[in-house]
N, C-alpha and C positions, 0 to 999 in steps of 0.2 A: 793623070793616067789611071785607068781602072784595070784591075786585075780580077779575072774571073776566080771565084772561090769554089773549088771543087770539093765540097764537104764529104761526099761518100768515100772518095779515095783517101782523104786525109784521115778519116776515122778508121779505115781499113789498115792504114799504115801504123796508126797509133796502137791498135789492137795487136797487130803483128809484132811490133817492137816491144810491147809490153811483155809478151811471153817469150821473147828470144833470150837465149842464154848469154849473149854478149852485151846486152843493153839492159841495165838494171836502173830502176828509179833512183835519183840522187837522194842522199840523206842529208839532213840538216847537221852542220858541223858545229853548232853552238847549242848548248843545253837549253831547254825550255825553262823559263823562269817565272816565278811569281814574286812580286815585291809588295809588301803591305806596310803601311805606316800606322803605328800605334801612338799613344800619348808620349811614351818614354823611349821608343825605339823603332827602328826599321827592322823588318825581317825579310830576308831574301831566301827563297827556296829554289833550288836548281835540280833538274833531273839529270843524274849522272850514273845511269845503270851500268854495272860491270866495271866501275872504276874504283880502285882501292884508294883509301884516304891518303896513303903515302905517295900516290901518283897525281894528287891534286895540288896545285899551287894557288894560294890566295894571298893577294897583296892589297894594301890600301895606302895609296899615295896620292897626294894632292887632290884629295876628295874623290878619287876614282877607285872603286872596288873592281879588282880584276881576278878572274878565274881562269885557269889554264890547266891543261892535262895532255899527256901523250899516252896513247894506248900502245902497248907492246904486243908484237905478234906472238902467237902461241907456236912453239916449236913442234914440228911434225917429224916423226921418224921417217927414215928412208923407205920403209915398206908401206907408207900410207899414201893413198891416192885420194886427193881432195876432189869431191864430186860437185859440191856447191860451195862457194865462198862469198857470203853476203855480209858478214860482219865487218863493219868498217873499222880500220885500224887508225883512222885519222884522229888526232887529238882535237881539242877545242880551245878556243879563247873567247872570253866574253868579259866586257867591261861596262860598268854602270857609274855614272857620275852623280854624286850627292852633294848637297849643299854643305856649308861649313859647320853644320850643327852636329857632327858625328864625334863622339868621344872615342878616338881611335885606340886608345890604351885598353878599352874594355870590349873590343870586338871579339866575339866568339864564334866557333863553327863546329858543326856536328854532322856526321855522315851516317845515315841510318837507312837500310834497305833501298839504296840507290838514290835517296833524296839528301842533298846537301843543304843544311839550314844554317845560315849566317845571321847572327844577330848583331845589329849595329846600334848601340845605345846613343841616345841624343845627349848633348851637353845640357848641364843644368840650366843654362840661360834660356834655352828654347823649349823646355818641356812646358806643356800646357798646364796652366794653373788657374784656379778660380779666384776672382777678385771680389773681395767683400766691399760692400758699400758702407761708407762711414756715416 
């Protein structure tokens, strides 16, 4: 079965909905993340703007690094009228599985300017090393 595609009407509706006050574009509820591997460690960087370090939970269990947070609403006084409310109050959850080569006792984390940096050192057995020829 073929369905006629009426592109001009679809685009008109998209533009109309884009600027309506009751329909807002959805936001990603997981932080953007970069993961790099170095000789001795993995480094995970996650964007968490506006989140305080005490509101972030980081766990490492069964080789899975998990990040989670809940955002709390800002209290408004009774004489305040909210005109636009676009800031998401949704928290986030994000998990990444690593191999068995992480030294979980030495994992460290730092939050600076909305960037959460987690360093996951590799165990000594898997660190890259140079082999000399005898």
